[in-house]
Residue, then its C-alpha position, 0 to 999 in steps of 0.5 A: m926509047p919507047v916513050f909515047t906522045s899521047d893523043f888524049s885530048p878530052t873536052l871540058p870539063f873532063k880536063n879537070g882531073y878530079f871530075n874525070t876520076m869521079y865521072r867513070p864510077l859514078f856515071m858510066k854504068d855497064i854490065c858484062s856477063y861473066s862465067r865465074k870459076r872459083i879456084t883453090t889456092w896453095d894456102h887453102d883459100f880461094i880466088d874467084l876468076d870471072f871469064s868472058f869467052v868468045g872462042s879466042k886463042t888469046l886470053v887477057l887477064l885483067i887485075h883491078g885496083l884497090e877495093g875494086s872487082s870484076k864489076s868495076n867499070y874499067m874492068v867491064s869496059a875493057s872486057k866488053h871491048l876486048n871481047k868485041k875484038g875477038l879476045d877472051t878475058v878473065c877478071f882476077n878478083l883479088r882475095g876478099c874482093s869478089g863479093e865474098d870474104n876469103l877464108l884467111l886473115k891475109t887478103y892482098h896488098s900492092g906487091k903480093t905477086e904470089d897470087v898473080d903467079f898462081v893465077v897465071n900458072y893455073l890459066i896456063e895449066n888448065y886452058k889451052y891459050k896460045d897467048i896471055i896478056i896481063i892488064g892491071y889498073s892502079l894497085g892491079g897495075n903495080l902488081t902487073l908491072k912488078y910481076l913482069g919485072e921480077k919474073s922476067g928471067n923465067i916467065s912463060p913464053i905464053i905471057k906476051g906482054g902487059i899494060a898498066v894504067s894509073v899506077p903508083i909505081d913508087i908507093a912511098s911518094a904516092e902515099k905522101e900525095m894521097d895524104k894531102l887534103k886534095n885527096k881527102l874524099y877519095i881516102e874516105l871512100f876507100f876507108k869506108t870499105m877497108k875499115n869494115k873489112l878489117l872489123q870483119k876479119a877481127h871478128r872472124f880471127p880473134e887471134y888478130k888483135l885489132d886496135k879498134d880505137k886506132l882503126f876508127k881514128a885512122t886517116k892515112f894509108k900508113h895507119l891501116e898498114l900499121l894495123y894490118t898490112v905490116p903485122v899480118f904480112g910480116f913486114k917490119t915497118p910501112e917503109e919496108y912494105w913500100k920499098k918491097a911492094s913498089s914496082k918501079p925497081y922492077l921496070h928495068s927487068i921487064k922483057k915483054p912489051t909492056l905499056l904504062i899509062n899515067a895521067k899528069d893530073d892524077s892526084f894520086l901520083s907523085k913525080e916519081c911515078f912518071p918513069f921517063k928515064e926507065a922507059y928511055d933506057s928500056d927496049n920493052f917498057f913503054f911509058e905514056r903520060t897523058n896531060y889529062g885523065g885523072h885516076v883510071g878515068f880517061m873520059s872524053s865527053f858526056n857522050p858515052s860513045e866517045n868515052t873509049w879512048l882508054e880501051l882503044r889505046i889498050e887495043r892499039f898497043i896489043r895490036e902494034n906492040i905485043q902481037k901484030n897479028l893478034l886482032 
């Protein structure tokens, strides 16, 4: 019954979920020296991978959240921490998120694990790593969990496990939470970049008949899904997309040691995003609910040296549950 009791206990005011959520991107500034590799996809597009090498036989594949990138603070912090522990890392910039628009009308969505599978296979075929571990945050965490579950029957033995952080595993109910007034500021921040990207796509692809009036009036994720995700990726309705993209139905199929960390005060998550039963019923899927942490925050105090709980927790799970002799 792999459900962990969390030891995360931040100081005030970090016990406020909103404060914790915003503190990391606004005040935790760090950089990591990456080596970029652009790879060509099967559908004539490209994906940018940002490596940080330290000469390890183990590679950690990091996948960012919605509208994030390898420059997102949680990605940089994880890369630097894992490098210090002797592990190579590679940040997977989802299509259109590496600082340059991708070549196709299609970019990414919460359940598009074809790209994860392509990147994993590329890494296995072109690098001589003995172990690969996948870590995903928010949307990237949903991709991580869904991939590990749906591929469990024939996943490569080189893939040793995964970790997912702040994940809306049940998209339908999570979107209802996101629609609430408490998340209005977050929605506006996301929509600022997302709407601009759709306008750019409409300009580059005249065949994509974007209703700009509806775009400017959009206030919910469902509105953007109706304008882009559903028609471009071939879903019939947003509801079909939510059902097919959610990782929750795949948790019971996970065969590799995998940890999900979700905070109780994460305003993005619904009660359906706390899978206690799935973890109790599994030998491989672990769940940890913290009382605090917000959404991909998990900051402890104003002292930067004390804000490493998440990175240390990731390290400990790798060491104790994925491969005891790895670190």
